[in-house]
Chimera marker file (.cmm) of the C-alpha trace (Angstrom):
<marker_set name="trace">
<marker id="1" x="39.479" y="-33.709" z="-4.208" r="1" g="1" b="0" radius="0.5"/>
<marker id="2" x="40.276" y="-30.363" z="-6.046" r="1" g="1" b="0" radius="0.5"/>
<marker id="3" x="39.541" y="-31.734" z="-9.459" r="1" g="1" b="0" radius="0.5"/>
<marker id="4" x="35.970" y="-33.244" z="-8.066" r="1" g="1" b="0" radius="0.5"/>
<marker id="5" x="35.493" y="-29.371" z="-6.815" r="1" g="1" b="0" radius="0.5"/>
<marker id="6" x="36.987" y="-28.291" z="-10.233" r="1" g="1" b="0" radius="0.5"/>
<marker id="7" x="34.105" y="-31.056" z="-12.611" r="1" g="1" b="0" radius="0.5"/>
<marker id="8" x="31.273" y="-29.867" z="-9.832" r="1" g="1" b="0" radius="0.5"/>
<marker id="9" x="31.877" y="-26.061" z="-10.793" r="1" g="1" b="0" radius="0.5"/>
<marker id="10" x="32.170" y="-26.553" z="-14.518" r="1" g="1" b="0" radius="0.5"/>
<marker id="11" x="29.025" y="-28.362" z="-14.589" r="1" g="1" b="0" radius="0.5"/>
<marker id="12" x="27.522" y="-25.699" z="-12.569" r="1" g="1" b="0" radius="0.5"/>
<marker id="13" x="28.511" y="-23.264" z="-15.006" r="1" g="1" b="0" radius="0.5"/>
<marker id="14" x="27.742" y="-25.197" z="-18.074" r="1" g="1" b="0" radius="0.5"/>
<marker id="15" x="24.108" y="-25.627" z="-16.547" r="1" g="1" b="0" radius="0.5"/>
<marker id="16" x="23.014" y="-22.404" z="-16.006" r="1" g="1" b="0" radius="0.5"/>
<marker id="17" x="25.218" y="-20.895" z="-18.800" r="1" g="1" b="0" radius="0.5"/>
<marker id="18" x="22.678" y="-23.309" z="-21.518" r="1" g="1" b="0" radius="0.5"/>
<marker id="19" x="19.684" y="-22.249" z="-19.109" r="1" g="1" b="0" radius="0.5"/>
<marker id="20" x="20.346" y="-18.706" z="-20.258" r="1" g="1" b="0" radius="0.5"/>
<marker id="21" x="20.261" y="-19.286" z="-24.107" r="1" g="1" b="0" radius="0.5"/>
<marker id="22" x="17.017" y="-19.721" z="-24.820" r="1" g="1" b="0" radius="0.5"/>
<marker id="23" x="15.290" y="-17.843" z="-27.424" r="1" g="1" b="0" radius="0.5"/>
<marker id="24" x="12.143" y="-17.067" z="-25.067" r="1" g="1" b="0" radius="0.5"/>
<marker id="25" x="8.704" y="-18.516" z="-25.392" r="1" g="1" b="0" radius="0.5"/>
<marker id="26" x="6.594" y="-18.001" z="-28.348" r="1" g="1" b="0" radius="0.5"/>
<marker id="27" x="3.508" y="-16.796" z="-27.015" r="1" g="1" b="0" radius="0.5"/>
<marker id="28" x="1.364" y="-16.516" z="-29.914" r="1" g="1" b="0" radius="0.5"/>
<marker id="29" x="1.641" y="-17.560" z="-33.745" r="1" g="1" b="0" radius="0.5"/>
<marker id="30" x="-0.739" y="-16.441" z="-36.693" r="1" g="1" b="0" radius="0.5"/>
<marker id="31" x="-1.535" y="-16.784" z="-40.166" r="1" g="1" b="0" radius="0.5"/>
<marker id="32" x="-2.152" y="-13.052" z="-41.923" r="1" g="1" b="0" radius="0.5"/>
<marker id="33" x="-2.585" y="-11.310" z="-45.247" r="1" g="1" b="0" radius="0.5"/>
<marker id="34" x="-0.179" y="-8.359" z="-46.133" r="1" g="1" b="0" radius="0.5"/>
<marker id="35" x="-0.276" y="-5.936" z="-48.838" r="1" g="1" b="0" radius="0.5"/>
<marker id="36" x="3.383" y="-4.548" z="-49.560" r="1" g="1" b="0" radius="0.5"/>
<marker id="37" x="3.770" y="-1.495" z="-51.790" r="1" g="1" b="0" radius="0.5"/>
<marker id="38" x="5.949" y="-1.057" z="-54.567" r="1" g="1" b="0" radius="0.5"/>
<marker id="39" x="8.235" y="2.123" z="-52.711" r="1" g="1" b="0" radius="0.5"/>
<marker id="40" x="10.067" y="1.683" z="-49.417" r="1" g="1" b="0" radius="0.5"/>
<marker id="41" x="10.394" y="4.750" z="-47.271" r="1" g="1" b="0" radius="0.5"/>
<marker id="42" x="12.930" y="6.556" z="-44.757" r="1" g="1" b="0" radius="0.5"/>
<marker id="43" x="12.086" y="5.224" z="-40.983" r="1" g="1" b="0" radius="0.5"/>
<marker id="44" x="13.829" y="4.894" z="-37.700" r="1" g="1" b="0" radius="0.5"/>
<marker id="45" x="12.370" y="1.865" z="-37.365" r="1" g="1" b="0" radius="0.5"/>
<marker id="46" x="13.416" y="-0.353" z="-40.154" r="1" g="1" b="0" radius="0.5"/>
<marker id="47" x="16.536" y="-2.359" z="-41.056" r="1" g="1" b="0" radius="0.5"/>
<marker id="48" x="19.050" y="-0.019" z="-42.863" r="1" g="1" b="0" radius="0.5"/>
<marker id="49" x="16.600" y="3.004" z="-42.197" r="1" g="1" b="0" radius="0.5"/>
<marker id="50" x="13.794" y="1.706" z="-44.709" r="1" g="1" b="0" radius="0.5"/>
<marker id="51" x="10.225" y="0.615" z="-44.247" r="1" g="1" b="0" radius="0.5"/>
<marker id="52" x="7.691" y="-1.168" z="-46.492" r="1" g="1" b="0" radius="0.5"/>
<marker id="53" x="4.384" y="0.244" z="-46.785" r="1" g="1" b="0" radius="0.5"/>
<marker id="54" x="2.084" y="-2.339" z="-46.188" r="1" g="1" b="0" radius="0.5"/>
<marker id="55" x="-2.014" y="-2.296" z="-46.000" r="1" g="1" b="0" radius="0.5"/>
<marker id="56" x="-3.737" y="-5.481" z="-43.422" r="1" g="1" b="0" radius="0.5"/>
<marker id="57" x="-6.374" y="-5.470" z="-46.021" r="1" g="1" b="0" radius="0.5"/>
<marker id="58" x="-7.284" y="-4.301" z="-49.848" r="1" g="1" b="0" radius="0.5"/>
<marker id="59" x="-9.731" y="-1.997" z="-48.237" r="1" g="1" b="0" radius="0.5"/>
<marker id="60" x="-7.368" y="-0.482" z="-46.671" r="1" g="1" b="0" radius="0.5"/>
<marker id="61" x="-6.896" y="3.432" z="-47.995" r="1" g="1" b="0" radius="0.5"/>
<marker id="62" x="-3.563" y="4.193" z="-46.870" r="1" g="1" b="0" radius="0.5"/>
<marker id="63" x="-0.328" y="2.328" z="-46.259" r="1" g="1" b="0" radius="0.5"/>
<marker id="64" x="1.301" y="2.645" z="-43.267" r="1" g="1" b="0" radius="0.5"/>
<marker id="65" x="5.521" y="2.171" z="-42.855" r="1" g="1" b="0" radius="0.5"/>
<marker id="66" x="6.150" y="-1.348" z="-41.449" r="1" g="1" b="0" radius="0.5"/>
<marker id="67" x="9.643" y="-1.786" z="-39.946" r="1" g="1" b="0" radius="0.5"/>
<marker id="68" x="9.829" y="-5.682" z="-39.391" r="1" g="1" b="0" radius="0.5"/>
<marker id="69" x="11.528" y="-8.082" z="-41.772" r="1" g="1" b="0" radius="0.5"/>
<marker id="70" x="9.768" y="-10.698" z="-43.765" r="1" g="1" b="0" radius="0.5"/>
<marker id="71" x="12.057" y="-13.694" z="-43.449" r="1" g="1" b="0" radius="0.5"/>
<marker id="72" x="12.241" y="-15.158" z="-46.764" r="1" g="1" b="0" radius="0.5"/>
<marker id="73" x="10.752" y="-12.303" z="-48.598" r="1" g="1" b="0" radius="0.5"/>
<marker id="74" x="13.154" y="-10.663" z="-51.341" r="1" g="1" b="0" radius="0.5"/>
<marker id="75" x="10.806" y="-7.598" z="-52.373" r="1" g="1" b="0" radius="0.5"/>
<marker id="76" x="11.693" y="-5.670" z="-55.804" r="1" g="1" b="0" radius="0.5"/>
<marker id="77" x="11.814" y="-2.018" z="-55.799" r="1" g="1" b="0" radius="0.5"/>
<marker id="78" x="7.980" y="-1.317" z="-58.769" r="1" g="1" b="0" radius="0.5"/>
<marker id="79" x="5.878" y="-4.250" z="-57.923" r="1" g="1" b="0" radius="0.5"/>
<marker id="80" x="2.672" y="-4.522" z="-54.743" r="1" g="1" b="0" radius="0.5"/>
<marker id="81" x="2.810" y="-8.011" z="-53.399" r="1" g="1" b="0" radius="0.5"/>
<marker id="82" x="-0.054" y="-10.077" z="-51.518" r="1" g="1" b="0" radius="0.5"/>
<marker id="83" x="1.143" y="-12.002" z="-49.347" r="1" g="1" b="0" radius="0.5"/>
<marker id="84" x="0.312" y="-14.905" z="-46.433" r="1" g="1" b="0" radius="0.5"/>
<marker id="85" x="3.028" y="-14.344" z="-43.557" r="1" g="1" b="0" radius="0.5"/>
<marker id="86" x="3.166" y="-15.943" z="-39.969" r="1" g="1" b="0" radius="0.5"/>
<marker id="87" x="3.236" y="-13.619" z="-37.160" r="1" g="1" b="0" radius="0.5"/>
<marker id="88" x="5.494" y="-15.064" z="-34.512" r="1" g="1" b="0" radius="0.5"/>
<marker id="89" x="4.878" y="-13.315" z="-30.597" r="1" g="1" b="0" radius="0.5"/>
<marker id="90" x="7.881" y="-14.047" z="-28.661" r="1" g="1" b="0" radius="0.5"/>
<marker id="91" x="8.335" y="-13.357" z="-24.672" r="1" g="1" b="0" radius="0.5"/>
<marker id="92" x="11.898" y="-13.069" z="-23.916" r="1" g="1" b="0" radius="0.5"/>
<marker id="93" x="12.905" y="-14.955" z="-20.907" r="1" g="1" b="0" radius="0.5"/>
<marker id="94" x="12.691" y="-13.102" z="-17.893" r="1" g="1" b="0" radius="0.5"/>
<marker id="95" x="10.835" y="-9.824" z="-19.730" r="1" g="1" b="0" radius="0.5"/>
<marker id="96" x="7.424" y="-8.572" z="-19.911" r="1" g="1" b="0" radius="0.5"/>
<marker id="97" x="7.723" y="-7.256" z="-23.618" r="1" g="1" b="0" radius="0.5"/>
<marker id="98" x="6.193" y="-9.415" z="-27.254" r="1" g="1" b="0" radius="0.5"/>
<marker id="99" x="9.118" y="-9.782" z="-30.119" r="1" g="1" b="0" radius="0.5"/>
<marker id="100" x="6.753" y="-9.426" z="-33.310" r="1" g="1" b="0" radius="0.5"/>
<marker id="101" x="8.329" y="-11.686" z="-36.710" r="1" g="1" b="0" radius="0.5"/>
<marker id="102" x="7.320" y="-12.469" z="-39.573" r="1" g="1" b="0" radius="0.5"/>
<marker id="103" x="8.274" y="-15.668" z="-42.146" r="1" g="1" b="0" radius="0.5"/>
<marker id="104" x="6.782" y="-15.361" z="-45.465" r="1" g="1" b="0" radius="0.5"/>
<marker id="105" x="4.576" y="-18.248" z="-46.670" r="1" g="1" b="0" radius="0.5"/>
<marker id="106" x="3.130" y="-17.761" z="-50.069" r="1" g="1" b="0" radius="0.5"/>
<marker id="107" x="3.394" y="-14.820" z="-52.188" r="1" g="1" b="0" radius="0.5"/>
<marker id="108" x="-0.181" y="-14.784" z="-53.553" r="1" g="1" b="0" radius="0.5"/>
<marker id="109" x="0.267" y="-12.142" z="-55.935" r="1" g="1" b="0" radius="0.5"/>
<marker id="110" x="3.079" y="-9.829" z="-57.583" r="1" g="1" b="0" radius="0.5"/>
<marker id="111" x="1.973" y="-7.020" z="-59.868" r="1" g="1" b="0" radius="0.5"/>
<marker id="112" x="4.268" y="-4.339" z="-61.609" r="1" g="1" b="0" radius="0.5"/>
<marker id="113" x="3.288" y="-0.683" z="-60.675" r="1" g="1" b="0" radius="0.5"/>
<marker id="114" x="3.820" y="1.949" z="-63.664" r="1" g="1" b="0" radius="0.5"/>
<link id1="1" id2="2" r="1" g="1" b="0" radius="0.2"/>
<link id1="2" id2="3" r="1" g="1" b="0" radius="0.2"/>
<link id1="3" id2="4" r="1" g="1" b="0" radius="0.2"/>
<link id1="4" id2="5" r="1" g="1" b="0" radius="0.2"/>
<link id1="5" id2="6" r="1" g="1" b="0" radius="0.2"/>
<link id1="6" id2="7" r="1" g="1" b="0" radius="0.2"/>
<link id1="7" id2="8" r="1" g="1" b="0" radius="0.2"/>
<link id1="8" id2="9" r="1" g="1" b="0" radius="0.2"/>
<link id1="9" id2="10" r="1" g="1" b="0" radius="0.2"/>
<link id1="10" id2="11" r="1" g="1" b="0" radius="0.2"/>
<link id1="11" id2="12" r="1" g="1" b="0" radius="0.2"/>
<link id1="12" id2="13" r="1" g="1" b="0" radius="0.2"/>
<link id1="13" id2="14" r="1" g="1" b="0" radius="0.2"/>
<link id1="14" id2="15" r="1" g="1" b="0" radius="0.2"/>
<link id1="15" id2="16" r="1" g="1" b="0" radius="0.2"/>
<link id1="16" id2="17" r="1" g="1" b="0" radius="0.2"/>
<link id1="17" id2="18" r="1" g="1" b="0" radius="0.2"/>
<link id1="18" id2="19" r="1" g="1" b="0" radius="0.2"/>
<link id1="19" id2="20" r="1" g="1" b="0" radius="0.2"/>
<link id1="20" id2="21" r="1" g="1" b="0" radius="0.2"/>
<link id1="21" id2="22" r="1" g="1" b="0" radius="0.2"/>
<link id1="22" id2="23" r="1" g="1" b="0" radius="0.2"/>
<link id1="23" id2="24" r="1" g="1" b="0" radius="0.2"/>
<link id1="24" id2="25" r="1" g="1" b="0" radius="0.2"/>
<link id1="25" id2="26" r="1" g="1" b="0" radius="0.2"/>
<link id1="26" id2="27" r="1" g="1" b="0" radius="0.2"/>
<link id1="27" id2="28" r="1" g="1" b="0" radius="0.2"/>
<link id1="28" id2="29" r="1" g="1" b="0" radius="0.2"/>
<link id1="29" id2="30" r="1" g="1" b="0" radius="0.2"/>
<link id1="30" id2="31" r="1" g="1" b="0" radius="0.2"/>
<link id1="31" id2="32" r="1" g="1" b="0" radius="0.2"/>
<link id1="32" id2="33" r="1" g="1" b="0" radius="0.2"/>
<link id1="33" id2="34" r="1" g="1" b="0" radius="0.2"/>
<link id1="34" id2="35" r="1" g="1" b="0" radius="0.2"/>
<link id1="35" id2="36" r="1" g="1" b="0" radius="0.2"/>
<link id1="36" id2="37" r="1" g="1" b="0" radius="0.2"/>
<link id1="37" id2="38" r="1" g="1" b="0" radius="0.2"/>
<link id1="38" id2="39" r="1" g="1" b="0" radius="0.2"/>
<link id1="39" id2="40" r="1" g="1" b="0" radius="0.2"/>
<link id1="40" id2="41" r="1" g="1" b="0" radius="0.2"/>
<link id1="41" id2="42" r="1" g="1" b="0" radius="0.2"/>
<link id1="42" id2="43" r="1" g="1" b="0" radius="0.2"/>
<link id1="43" id2="44" r="1" g="1" b="0" radius="0.2"/>
<link id1="44" id2="45" r="1" g="1" b="0" radius="0.2"/>
<link id1="45" id2="46" r="1" g="1" b="0" radius="0.2"/>
<link id1="46" id2="47" r="1" g="1" b="0" radius="0.2"/>
<link id1="47" id2="48" r="1" g="1" b="0" radius="0.2"/>
<link id1="48" id2="49" r="1" g="1" b="0" radius="0.2"/>
<link id1="49" id2="50" r="1" g="1" b="0" radius="0.2"/>
<link id1="50" id2="51" r="1" g="1" b="0" radius="0.2"/>
<link id1="51" id2="52" r="1" g="1" b="0" radius="0.2"/>
<link id1="52" id2="53" r="1" g="1" b="0" radius="0.2"/>
<link id1="53" id2="54" r="1" g="1" b="0" radius="0.2"/>
<link id1="54" id2="55" r="1" g="1" b="0" radius="0.2"/>
<link id1="55" id2="56" r="1" g="1" b="0" radius="0.2"/>
<link id1="56" id2="57" r="1" g="1" b="0" radius="0.2"/>
<link id1="57" id2="58" r="1" g="1" b="0" radius="0.2"/>
<link id1="58" id2="59" r="1" g="1" b="0" radius="0.2"/>
<link id1="59" id2="60" r="1" g="1" b="0" radius="0.2"/>
<link id1="60" id2="61" r="1" g="1" b="0" radius="0.2"/>
<link id1="61" id2="62" r="1" g="1" b="0" radius="0.2"/>
<link id1="62" id2="63" r="1" g="1" b="0" radius="0.2"/>
<link id1="63" id2="64" r="1" g="1" b="0" radius="0.2"/>
<link id1="64" id2="65" r="1" g="1" b="0" radius="0.2"/>
<link id1="65" id2="66" r="1" g="1" b="0" radius="0.2"/>
<link id1="66" id2="67" r="1" g="1" b="0" radius="0.2"/>
<link id1="67" id2="68" r="1" g="1" b="0" radius="0.2"/>
<link id1="68" id2="69" r="1" g="1" b="0" radius="0.2"/>
<link id1="69" id2="70" r="1" g="1" b="0" radius="0.2"/>
<link id1="70" id2="71" r="1" g="1" b="0" radius="0.2"/>
<link id1="71" id2="72" r="1" g="1" b="0" radius="0.2"/>
<link id1="72" id2="73" r="1" g="1" b="0" radius="0.2"/>
<link id1="73" id2="74" r="1" g="1" b="0" radius="0.2"/>
<link id1="74" id2="75" r="1" g="1" b="0" radius="0.2"/>
<link id1="75" id2="76" r="1" g="1" b="0" radius="0.2"/>
<link id1="76" id2="77" r="1" g="1" b="0" radius="0.2"/>
<link id1="77" id2="78" r="1" g="1" b="0" radius="0.2"/>
<link id1="78" id2="79" r="1" g="1" b="0" radius="0.2"/>
<link id1="79" id2="80" r="1" g="1" b="0" radius="0.2"/>
<link id1="80" id2="81" r="1" g="1" b="0" radius="0.2"/>
<link id1="81" id2="82" r="1" g="1" b="0" radius="0.2"/>
<link id1="82" id2="83" r="1" g="1" b="0" radius="0.2"/>
<link id1="83" id2="84" r="1" g="1" b="0" radius="0.2"/>
<link id1="84" id2="85" r="1" g="1" b="0" radius="0.2"/>
<link id1="85" id2="86" r="1" g="1" b="0" radius="0.2"/>
<link id1="86" id2="87" r="1" g="1" b="0" radius="0.2"/>
<link id1="87" id2="88" r="1" g="1" b="0" radius="0.2"/>
<link id1="88" id2="89" r="1" g="1" b="0" radius="0.2"/>
<link id1="89" id2="90" r="1" g="1" b="0" radius="0.2"/>
<link id1="90" id2="91" r="1" g="1" b="0" radius="0.2"/>
<link id1="91" id2="92" r="1" g="1" b="0" radius="0.2"/>
<link id1="92" id2="93" r="1" g="1" b="0" radius="0.2"/>
<link id1="93" id2="94" r="1" g="1" b="0" radius="0.2"/>
<link id1="94" id2="95" r="1" g="1" b="0" radius="0.2"/>
<link id1="95" id2="96" r="1" g="1" b="0" radius="0.2"/>
<link id1="96" id2="97" r="1" g="1" b="0" radius="0.2"/>
<link id1="97" id2="98" r="1" g="1" b="0" radius="0.2"/>
<link id1="98" id2="99" r="1" g="1" b="0" radius="0.2"/>
<link id1="99" id2="100" r="1" g="1" b="0" radius="0.2"/>
<link id1="100" id2="101" r="1" g="1" b="0" radius="0.2"/>
<link id1="101" id2="102" r="1" g="1" b="0" radius="0.2"/>
<link id1="102" id2="103" r="1" g="1" b="0" radius="0.2"/>
<link id1="103" id2="104" r="1" g="1" b="0" radius="0.2"/>
<link id1="104" id2="105" r="1" g="1" b="0" radius="0.2"/>
<link id1="105" id2="106" r="1" g="1" b="0" radius="0.2"/>
<link id1="106" id2="107" r="1" g="1" b="0" radius="0.2"/>
<link id1="107" id2="108" r="1" g="1" b="0" radius="0.2"/>
<link id1="108" id2="109" r="1" g="1" b="0" radius="0.2"/>
<link id1="109" id2="110" r="1" g="1" b="0" radius="0.2"/>
<link id1="110" id2="111" r="1" g="1" b="0" radius="0.2"/>
<link id1="111" id2="112" r="1" g="1" b="0" radius="0.2"/>
<link id1="112" id2="113" r="1" g="1" b="0" radius="0.2"/>
<link id1="113" id2="114" r="1" g="1" b="0" radius="0.2"/>
</marker_set>
């Protein structure tokens, strides 16, 4: 009888543990173009305290700080990039906020800046 109770308890523990391990629910996915500048800047929101400078269209006149990682993108100092990225919004289970993430789809252009 004790063995049955132990097995039943372990089964419940495994069920609760694995059901709580989900990454979250994908809310929205879309492709977008990003223009990435030739230099990184110091910022508090980015990885290792650095941010990319980006524009969301070629007509934008000013660069804005971008503190996210673009998965699959290997940035090189001194080059401007035109990228197609997948923008993914994920909502963690039982939370009201959304986590944005970016994945590289294609590098359309890489231009050396003097």
